[in-house]
C-alpha positions in Angstrom: -58.8 -59.3 53.1 -60.7 -60.8 56.2 -62.3 -58.6 58.7 -64.0 -59.0 62.2 -67.4 -59.6 60.7 -66.3 -62.7 59.0 -65.2 -64.3 62.2 -67.3 -67.3 63.4 -69.9 -66.8 66.1 -69.0 -67.8 69.6 -70.4 -71.2 70.2 -72.1 -72.2 73.6 -70.1 -74.3 75.9 -71.6 -77.8 76.4 -72.6 -78.8 79.9 -70.6 -81.9 79.7 -67.5 -79.8 79.5 -68.2 -77.5 82.4 -66.4 -79.9 84.7 -63.3 -79.2 82.8 -63.4 -75.5 83.7 -61.8 -76.3 87.0 -58.6 -77.5 85.2 -55.4 -75.6 85.7 -55.1 -72.1 84.0 -51.5 -72.1 83.1 -52.1 -73.0 79.4 -54.5 -70.1 79.2 -51.9 -67.8 80.6 -49.4 -69.1 78.2 -51.9 -68.4 75.4 -52.5 -64.9 76.6 -48.7 -64.3 76.7 -48.3 -65.7 73.3 -51.1 -63.5 72.0 -49.5 -60.4 73.6 -46.2 -61.2 72.0 -47.8 -61.8 68.7 -49.7 -58.5 69.0 -46.4 -56.7 70.0 -44.7 -58.3 67.0 -47.6 -57.1 64.8 -47.3 -53.6 66.2 -43.6 -53.5 65.3 -44.3 -54.7 61.8 -47.1 -52.1 61.5 -44.7 -49.4 62.6 -42.1 -50.5 60.0 -44.8 -50.6 57.3 -45.9 -47.1 58.3 -42.3 -45.9 58.2 -41.9 -47.5 54.7 -45.1 -46.0 53.5 -44.5 -42.5 55.0 -41.2 -42.3 53.0 -38.7 -42.3 55.9 -35.1 -42.0 54.8 -33.7 -45.0 53.0 -32.3 -45.9 49.6 -34.1 -44.2 46.8 -36.0 -46.7 44.7 -37.8 -46.5 41.4 -41.6 -46.3 41.3 -41.9 -49.9 40.1 -39.8 -51.1 42.9 -41.7 -49.1 45.5 -45.0 -50.5 44.1 -43.6 -54.0 44.3 -42.5 -53.4 47.9 -46.0 -52.1 48.9 -47.6 -55.1 47.2 -45.3 -57.5 49.1 -46.0 -55.8 52.4 -49.7 -55.9 51.7 -49.5 -59.6 51.1 -47.5 -60.1 54.4 -50.2 -58.1 56.3 -52.9 -60.3 54.7 -51.0 -63.4 55.8 -50.7 -62.1 59.3 -54.5 -61.3 59.4 -55.1 -64.8 58.2 -52.8 -66.1 60.9 -54.8 -64.1 63.4 -58.0 -65.6 62.1 -56.6 -69.0 62.4 -55.4 -68.2 65.9 -58.9 -67.0 66.8 -60.4 -70.2 65.4 -57.9 -72.2 67.4 -58.9 -70.2 70.5 -62.5 -70.9 69.9 -61.7 -74.5 69.5 -59.8 -74.5 72.7 -62.7 -72.7 74.4 -64.9 -75.5 73.1 -62.7 -78.1 74.5 -62.6 -76.4 77.9 -66.4 -76.8 78.4 -65.6 -78.9 81.4 -63.8 -76.1 83.0 -65.2 -74.7 86.1 -67.5 -71.8 86.4 -64.8 -69.6 87.4 -63.1 -70.5 84.1 -66.3 -69.6 82.4 -66.2 -66.2 83.9 -62.6 -66.0 83.0 -63.6 -67.1 79.5 -66.1 -64.4 79.4 -63.5 -62.0 80.4 -61.2 -63.5 77.8 -64.0 -63.2 75.3 -64.5 -59.7 76.3 -60.8 -59.2 76.0 -60.8 -61.0 72.6 -63.8 -58.9 71.6 -62.0 -55.8 72.7 -58.9 -57.0 70.8 -61.1 -57.8 67.8 -62.5 -54.3 68.0 -59.0 -52.9 68.4 -57.8 -55.0 65.4 -60.9 -54.0 63.4 -60.1 -50.3 64.2 -56.5 -50.9 63.4 -57.5 -52.7 60.2 -59.8 -49.8 59.2 -57.0 -47.3 59.9 -54.6 -49.5 58.0 -57.1 -49.6 55.1 -57.5 -45.8 55.3 -53.7 -45.4 55.3 -53.4 -47.9 52.5 -56.0 -45.9 50.4 -54.2 -42.7 51.2 -50.9 -44.3 50.3 -52.5 -45.8 47.2 -53.8 -42.3 46.1 -50.4 -40.9 46.9 -48.8 -43.6 45.0 -51.1 -43.0 42.1 -50.3 -39.3 42.2 -46.6 -40.1 42.3 -47.1 -42.6 39.6 -48.7 -40.0 37.4 -45.9 -37.5 38.2 -43.4 -40.2 37.5 -45.2 -41.0 34.2 -45.0 -37.4 33.2 -41.4 -37.3 34.3 -40.9 -40.5 32.4 -42.4 -38.8 29.3 -40.1 -35.9 29.7 -37.2 -38.2 30.2 -38.1 -40.1 27.1 -38.1 -36.7 25.2 -34.8 -35.9 26.8 -33.5 -39.3 25.9 -34.6 -38.7 22.3 -33.0 -35.3 22.2 -29.9 -36.7 23.9 -29.7 -39.4 21.2 -29.9 -36.8 18.5 -27.3 -34.7 20.2 -25.2 -37.8 20.6 -25.5 -38.6 16.9 -24.5 -35.0 16.1 -21.7 -35.2 18.5 -20.5 -38.4 16.9 -20.6 -36.7 13.5 -18.7 -33.7 15.0 -16.3 -36.1 16.6 -15.7 -37.8 13.3 -15.2 -34.4 11.6 -12.8 -33.3 14.3 -11.1 -36.6 14.1 -10.6 -36.0 10.4 -9.4 -32.4 11.1 -7.1 -33.8 13.7 -5.7 -36.2 11.2 -5.2 -33.3 8.7 -3.6 -31.2 11.5 -1.4 -34.1 12.3 -0.3 -34.3 8.7 0.2 -30.6 8.6 2.1 -30.8 11.9 4.3 -33.5 10.4 5.0 -31.2 7.4 5.7 -28.3 9.7 8.0 -30.4 11.8 9.8 -31.3 8.6 9.9 -27.6 7.6 11.1 -26.8 11.1 13.9 -29.2 10.7 14.9 -27.6 7.4 14.6 -24.1 8.9 16.7 -25.2 11.9 19.4 -26.3 9.4 19.1 -23.0 7.6 19.1 -21.2 10.9 22.3 -22.9 11.8 23.7 -21.9 8.5 22.4 -18.3 9.0 23.9 -18.2 12.5 27.2 -19.1 11.0 26.8 -16.4 8.4 25.8 -13.9 11.2 29.0 -14.8 13.0 30.9 -14.1 9.9 28.9 -10.9 9.4 29.7 -9.8 12.9 33.3 -9.9 12.2 32.6 -8.0 8.9 30.6 -5.4 10.9 33.4 -4.9 13.3 35.6 -4.1 10.4 33.0 -1.8 8.9 32.5 -0.1 12.3 36.2 0.7 12.2 35.8 2.0 8.7 32.7 4.0 9.8 34.6 5.7 12.6 37.2 6.6 10.0 34.4 7.9 7.7 33.0 10.0 10.5 36.3 11.6 10.9 36.4 12.2 7.2 32.9 13.6 7.3 33.9 16.0 10.0 36.7 17.2 7.9 34.4 17.5 4.9 31.9 19.4 6.9 34.6 21.9 7.8 35.6 22.0 4.2 31.9 22.6 3.2 31.7 25.5 5.6 34.8 26.9 4.0 33.3 26.3 0.5 30.1 28.0 1.5 32.0 31.0 2.6 33.9 30.9 -0.7 30.5 30.5 -2.5 29.1 33.6 -0.9 32.2 35.5 -2.0 31.9 34.0 -5.5 28.2 34.8 -5.6 29.0 38.5 -4.9 31.8 38.3 -7.5 29.4 36.6 -10.0 26.8 39.3 -9.6 29.4 42.0 -10.0 30.8 40.4 -13.2 27.3 39.7 -14.4 26.4 43.3 -14.0 29.6 44.3 -15.8 28.8 42.0 -18.6 25.3 43.5 -19.0 26.9 47.0 -19.0 29.2 46.0 -21.7 26.3 44.8 -23.8 24.6 48.2 -23.2 22.0 49.3 -20.8 19.5 49.6 -23.7 19.4 46.6 -26.0 17.2 45.8 -28.9 16.1 42.4 -30.1 14.2 42.1 -33.4 11.8 39.2 -34.0 9.8 38.4 -37.1 6.7 36.3 -36.7 6.0 33.4 -39.1 3.5 34.0 -41.9 0.1 32.2 -41.6 -1.2 30.0 -44.4 -4.4 32.1 -44.5 -2.3 35.2 -45.1 -0.1 33.9 -47.9 -1.9 31.1 -49.8 0.0 30.3 -53.0 1.4 33.8 -53.5 5.0 33.7 -52.6 5.4 37.4 -53.2 3.1 38.1 -50.2 6.1 37.5 -47.9 9.0 39.9 -47.7 12.4 38.5 -48.7 14.4 38.6 -45.5 17.8 37.2 -44.6 19.1 36.8 -41.0 22.8 36.4 -40.6 25.8 37.5 -38.6 28.2 35.7 -36.3 26.1 36.6 -33.3 22.7 36.4 -35.2 22.5 40.1 -35.0 22.0 41.2 -38.6 19.1 41.1 -41.0 18.5 42.2 -44.6 15.1 43.2 -45.9 14.5 43.4 -49.6 11.7 45.8 -50.9 10.4 46.1 -54.5 10.1 49.8 -55.1 8.9 51.7 -58.2 11.9 53.4 -59.9 9.9 55.0 -62.7 6.4 56.3 -62.4 6.0 56.5 -66.1 6.9 52.9 -66.9 6.0 51.4 -63.5 9.3 49.7 -63.4 10.3 48.1 -60.1 13.6 47.4 -58.6 14.8 45.6 -55.5 16.0 47.8 -52.7 17.8 46.2 -49.8 17.5 47.5 -46.2 20.2 46.4 -43.8 19.7 46.5 -40.0 21.8 45.4 -37.1 20.6 44.8 -33.5 21.8 43.0 -30.4 19.9 39.9 -31.7 17.7 39.2 -34.7 15.3 36.3 -34.5 13.8 34.8 -37.7 10.3 33.3 -38.0 11.5 29.9 -36.9 12.8 31.0 -33.6 11.0 29.5 -30.6 9.9 31.2 -27.4 12.6 29.2 -25.5 15.4 30.5 -27.7 14.1 34.1 -27.3 13.9 33.8 -23.5 17.5 32.4 -23.3 18.7 35.7 -24.6 16.8 37.8 -22.0 17.2 35.4 -19.0 20.3 37.2 -17.9 18.3 40.5 -17.6 15.8 38.6 -15.5 18.7 37.5 -13.3 19.6 41.2 -12.9 16.2 41.9 -11.4 16.8 39.2 -8.9 20.2 40.7 -8.1 18.5 44.0 -7.2 18.4 46.1 -10.4 15.5 47.8 -12.3 14.9 45.9 -15.5 12.5 46.9 -18.2 11.5 44.6 -21.2 8.9 45.9 -23.6 7.6 44.7 -26.9 7.2 47.3 -29.7 5.6 46.9 -33.2 2.6 47.3 -35.3 -0.7 45.5 -34.6 -0.6 41.8 -35.4 3.2 41.6 -35.3 3.3 39.1 -32.4 3.9 41.4 -29.4 1.3 39.8 -27.1 2.4 36.3 -28.1 6.0 37.2 -27.3 5.2 38.6 -23.9 2.4 36.3 -22.7 2.4 33.3 -25.1 -0.4 30.8 -25.2 -1.5 27.6 -23.5 1.0 25.5 -25.5 4.0 27.8 -25.4 4.5 30.3 -22.6 5.7 33.8 -23.3 8.4 36.0 -21.7 6.3 37.0 -18.6 5.5 33.4 -17.3 9.0 32.2 -18.2 10.6 35.1 -16.4 8.6 34.4 -13.2 9.4 30.7 -13.4 13.1 31.4 -13.7 13.0 33.8 -10.8 11.3 31.1 -8.6 13.8 28.5 -9.7 16.8 30.7 -9.0 15.3 31.9 -5.7 14.9 28.3 -4.6 18.5 27.5 -5.4 19.7 30.6 -3.6 17.9 29.5 -0.4 20.8 27.1 0.3 23.1 30.2 0.3 21.0 32.1 2.8 18.9 34.1 0.4 15.1 34.5 0.9 12.9 36.4 -1.5 9.5 38.0 -1.4 7.7 38.8 -4.6 4.6 41.0 -5.4 3.0 41.6 -8.7 0.9 44.3 -10.3 -0.8 44.5 -13.7 -2.1 47.7 -15.2 -2.9 49.2 -18.6 -2.6 52.8 -20.0 -5.6 53.5 -22.2 -6.1 56.9 -23.7 -3.5 58.3 -21.2 -5.5 56.9 -18.3 -4.2 54.1 -15.9 -6.5 51.2 -15.2 -6.0 48.3 -12.7 -6.3 45.0 -14.6 -6.5 43.0 -11.4 -9.2 45.0 -9.7 -12.9 44.5 -9.6 -14.6 44.8 -13.0 -17.2 47.1 -11.6 -14.4 49.6 -10.5 -12.9 49.7 -14.0 -12.4 53.4 -15.0 -13.9 54.7 -11.8 -10.7 55.0 -9.7 -8.0 57.5 -10.4 -4.5 56.1 -10.2 -1.5 58.5 -9.7 2.2 57.8 -10.4 4.7 58.6 -7.7 8.4 58.5 -7.8 10.3 58.2 -4.4 13.8 59.5 -3.8 15.2 56.0 -3.4 14.2 55.3 -7.0 11.0 53.3 -6.2 8.0 54.0 -8.4 4.5 53.4 -7.1 1.0 53.7 -8.5 -1.7 54.6 -6.0 -4.7 52.3 -5.3 -3.4 49.4 -7.4 -4.1 45.7 -6.6 -1.0 44.0 -5.3 -0.8 40.2 -5.5 1.6 38.2 -3.4 3.2 35.8 -5.8 4.1 32.7 -3.8 3.8 30.3 -6.7 3.9 30.4 -10.5 0.3 29.3 -10.6 -0.7 32.6 -9.3 1.0 34.3 -12.2 -1.1 32.3 -14.7 -4.2 33.3 -12.8 -3.2 36.9 -12.8 -2.4 36.9 -16.6 -5.7 35.3 -17.3 -7.7 37.9 -15.3 -5.7 40.8 -16.9 -6.2 39.6 -20.4 -10.0 39.5 -19.9 -10.1 43.1 -18.8 -7.6 44.6 -21.3 -9.1 47.0 -23.9 -9.1 45.7 -27.4 -10.7 46.8 -30.7 -10.9 46.0 -34.4 -8.7 47.9 -36.9 -7.9 47.4 -40.6 -4.7 45.6 -39.6 -6.2 43.3 -36.9 -9.7 42.4 -35.9 -8.6 42.2 -32.2 -6.0 44.9 -31.8 -4.6 45.8 -28.4 -5.7 49.4 -27.8 -3.7 50.0 -24.7 -0.2 49.5 -23.2 -0.2 46.7 -20.6 2.5 46.8 -17.9 3.3 43.8 -15.6 5.4 45.0 -12.6 7.2 42.4 -10.5 8.8 43.6 -7.3 11.5 41.4 -5.8 12.8 41.9 -2.2 15.8 39.7 -1.1 17.5 39.2 2.2 20.6 37.1 3.0 20.4 35.8 6.6 24.1 34.9 6.5 25.5 38.2 5.3 22.5 40.4 6.3 22.6 41.8 2.7 19.3 43.1 1.3 18.3 43.8 -2.3 15.2 45.3 -4.0 14.7 44.7 -7.7 11.9 45.5 -10.2 11.0 43.7 -13.4 8.8 45.6 -15.8 7.4 43.6 -18.7 5.4 45.8 -21.1 3.3 44.9 -24.1 2.9 48.2 -26.1 -0.2 49.0 -28.2 0.0 48.7 -32.0 2.4 51.3 -33.5 0.8 51.5 -37.0 0.3 54.9 -38.5 -3.1 56.6 -38.3 -3.7 56.5 -42.1 -3.1 52.7 -42.3 -5.1 51.8 -39.2 -8.4 53.0 -40.7 -9.6 54.0 -37.3 -12.6 56.3 -36.8 -14.6 57.5 -33.8 -13.3 56.0 -30.5 -10.7 53.9 -32.4 -9.4 57.2 -33.9 -9.0 58.7 -30.4 -7.3 55.6 -29.2 -4.9 55.6 -32.1 -3.9 59.2 -31.5 -3.3 58.5 -27.8 -1.2 55.4 -28.7 0.9 57.2 -31.3 1.5 60.1 -29.0 2.8 57.9 -26.2 5.0 56.0 -28.5 6.3 59.3 -30.0 7.0 60.5 -26.4 8.8 57.2 -25.8 11.1 57.9 -28.8 11.7 61.5 -27.6 12.7 60.2 -24.1 15.2 57.6 -25.6 16.6 60.3 -28.0 17.0 62.7 -25.1 18.7 60.1 -23.0 21.2 59.4 -25.8 22.0 62.9 -26.8 21.6 65.1 -23.7 24.4 65.7 -21.2 24.1 64.6 -17.5 21.5 66.7 -15.8 19.7 67.7 -19.0 16.0 67.8 -19.4 14.2 64.5 -20.2 10.5 64.8 -21.2 9.2 61.9 -19.1 6.0 63.8 -18.2 4.9 64.1 -21.8 3.0 60.8 -21.5 1.8 58.4 -18.7 3.9 55.6 -20.3 7.2 57.4 -20.1 6.5 58.9 -16.7 5.7 55.4 -15.4 8.9 54.0 -16.8 11.1 57.0 -15.7 13.2 54.8 -13.3 13.3 51.9 -15.8 14.5 53.9 -18.8 17.2 56.1 -17.1 20.7 55.3 -16.2 19.6 53.3 -13.1 18.1 50.5 -15.1 18.6 47.9 -17.7 16.3 48.0 -20.7 15.5 45.6 -23.5 13.2 46.4 -26.5 11.6 43.6 -28.5 10.8 45.0 -31.9 8.2 42.7 -33.5 7.7 42.9 -37.2 5.3 41.3 -39.8 6.6 39.1 -42.6 3.9 40.3 -45.1 4.7 42.5 -48.1 1.6 44.6 -47.5 3.0 45.6 -44.1 6.5 46.5 -45.2 6.0 50.2 -44.7 5.0 49.7 -41.0 7.8 47.1 -40.7 10.4 49.6 -41.9 9.1 52.3 -39.5 9.4 49.9 -36.6 12.9 48.8 -37.6 14.1 52.4 -38.0 12.8 53.3 -34.6 14.5 50.2 -33.1 17.8 51.2 -34.8 17.5 54.7 -33.3 17.0 53.1 -29.8 19.8 50.6 -30.4 22.2 53.5 -31.1 21.6 55.0 -27.6 24.1 54.6 -24.8 23.0 55.8 -21.4 24.6 55.7 -17.9 25.5 52.8 -15.8 22.8 50.9 -13.9 23.0 51.0 -10.2 21.9 48.3 -7.8 19.0 49.2 -5.6 19.5 48.1 -2.0 16.6 48.3 0.4 
């Protein structure tokens, strides 16, 4: 790019041309005016260039375009400078040709040269400024170029990432397009299904319309049925009233039936012989025959010695008759069916006493308590009471039941449901109240709200009951166990109240002292047991033979005193006499059967219902 130093030196004006200095100055003035206009035009162009370089508002261009614009503008400026140089050369040529001008023109030329020099300095300064600005702009452009290159690198990375995303989006689009195709196919199927359902709906609507007419007809029938139900409810109320009356009549007739059977009844039960007891010896079992229209007779055949000299034996037959006689094959269920009516009497508000009598090993405890496979009379009686009480709830009856379990051991009462540590340490007294209620002091009373509690109570009592070994049984019950169930009933419809007591007693073994082989403590126990059983026989004999108001020896033993209200005329009593089938026990068997016959011949007063 040319500068002021490269301009040619001012040449001296020849003397031959000084005469021409006096020529007219108009052309010079015209040149000066043209020069001014040219400079003004250059200033305008310079302003536009500065505006373009300084980044004045305009259309945003790329870096390459801006660099090309700057290069073009720089070329234009270089051309203009060259034009200026040419103009200066032309001016110097003109000055050379005007050597003949006058001296005044010379002075003017000097002035013009001074002006040109000043202009040259001005242009030089402007050129320097332009160069400085150009350098600054160039640095700015280089900085911008670096920034744009960095941005371009980032944009390339973005473009690469965008391409990857675009590729992924294309794959997703293809997958979605396939899904849309599947959905379209599913939609077509659904539309077809919808068409079928619409047809079915139309058919269903028709059926509904037909059903509506049917419902209207049924509604009319329902209204008729409601009227019938109202009449039936009224009838039910009348029937309930009749049922209450019939229930009273049933209880009265049931009590009459039990009185006709006798207030003291005797059932005989022979247990089956065990294989370990008999073996192959058939003579080890007593010949027994159970018969009678009501299964109430039994014949026992005994081989007795008729001659002590020859040792000859003969068969001797013993005949007995009781209210019921159960053979060895009789089940617990069959036995309980015969006593279930007495259990019902306890629920109706009477005192009921059921006790098992017999020698050790004759099956008394099994009859009363049973085992895990076959329940005895006590759990069956409780189950029946719960079942009947539940049925009577519909007729307004509500029952509350409490149980006690005690034993009489050596004429001392023990609580079988109390703490083991208190066994034998607490004295229990028997008290009879005027209303016929018997209580034992300081006894554990269990509220029996479910049959499961009865099982738990029996298990606990059996663990604490006194047992011992004798010649007749290695685990003989050495005490009388008494289960007392008190039943209180209330009818909310009639306001009737009842209070019944069920005594279920498992007596100790009744064998005679000589046969038991007892010694020491066992001997004392056997004496106490036989005494209480003898007192029980005396009480029953006194009840059968004495007149009303006569003396009954209840106080002779704890057992008879405890059962005073259950053995007298105010109660219903059943004795199970349990016997052994073995020949070796026939003596004890006959003693038990004779005692049972004596009891069976007794007839005592009429039982009275106990109302609370």
